[in-house]
N, C-alpha and C positions, 0 to 999 in steps of 0.2 A: 855390527860389523859392516860398515858401509863400503861401497865401491864408489870411488870418486873418478870423474872423467875430466880429461884435460885435452886441449887442442894445442898441437905443436905450432908455434909461430913461425918456424922455419919451413917445415914440409907440409903443414896443414893436416897431418894425420891425427886421429883420435887415439888417446891413450887411456886405458882404464887401470886404476890402482886399487887393490884391495887393502883396506886398513883393518887391523885387528881391534882398534878402539876409535871411537869418535873423538876428534880433536887431536889425535896423535900427529906429530909432525911427519910430513911426507917428503921423502927425497925422491923426486920424480924426474925421469929423463925419457925422452922419446925412444920407443922401441924400434923405430924405423931409421931415424937419422942420428940419434944420440944426443940431441940438443936438450939443454935444461931450460930453454926459454918456452915455457908452457903457460897457457891460460886455463884456469879452472872453469868448467862448464856447469850449467845447471842440468842435472841429469833428468831424463824422462823416467817414468815408472810404468809398470804394467798393471793393468786391471784384468784379472782373470775372470773370463765369462765362459759359461758352458756353451757347448755346440748349439743347443736349442736357442739360447739368447742371440747367438751370432746369426743363425738362420732367420730368426724373427726380425732382426735389424736389417737384414738383406732383402726381406720379402717385398717391401714396397720401395726399394731403392733403385729407381730406373737409371740412375747415373752409373751403375755398375756396367751397363752395356753401352754407354754413350761413346760413340766413335769407334765401336768395334765392328770390323768388317770380317765376317766369317769366311770370306773368300781370299783374305789376305793373311798368310801364315805369320807375318811379322805382327800384325794387329792382334791375332789370336795369342801369340806368345806374350805380348805385353799384357793382355787380359789375364792369362794364366799366372803370370808373375804377380799381378795385382791381387788376384784371388789368394794365392799362396801367402802373400804378405798379410792380407786381411785376416786369414786364419792363424797367422803367427807361426806358420810351419814352413820350413824349407823343404824343397823337394828332395827325393832320393836321387841317386846317380842316374837312374833311368829317366826320371822326370827332367832333370837338368839337361841331359843329352837331347831329349825330345824338344825342349824349349830352344836349345842352341840351334838345332836343325831348323826349327821353324823361323828363328830369327835370321837364319841364312837364306830363307825363302822357300824352304821345302815344306810341302803340305803333308800332314800326318798320314794320309792314305798312300803316300809315296814311300814311307819308311820301310815297308816290307815288300817292295817291288810291286806295290799297287794291289796286292791280293788282300781281300777283305777276309777277316776271320768270321767264321760262322758261329752265331750265338744260338743256344738252345731256345731262346725266346723269339728268334726270327720266324716269321711266317713263311710258308712255302709259296 
């Protein structure tokens, strides 16, 4: 049961179509603009790796921090989105809100009025 992907030649959006059988004729139209002028794409596929394999591949990858400025909230937001994408997981609503605020230039320590939370692991 394949999923075929198409690109609309009118509005450039991507359309995914689920087929019950390989080779079955597909009647496809763009879900955004309704056009039938579509080009079939070569689909990507996922390789499932465990968390351990992901961490091992990241261990010696210095490029993960290339160009990251920890004093620039926009830079940190871009890095957080990159890491989220690398793990193949989208953030929850709280994560997305935090990233949106950082992209707007707000530092994380400003989110709650600048008050830092106390951790049981903090030293006195």
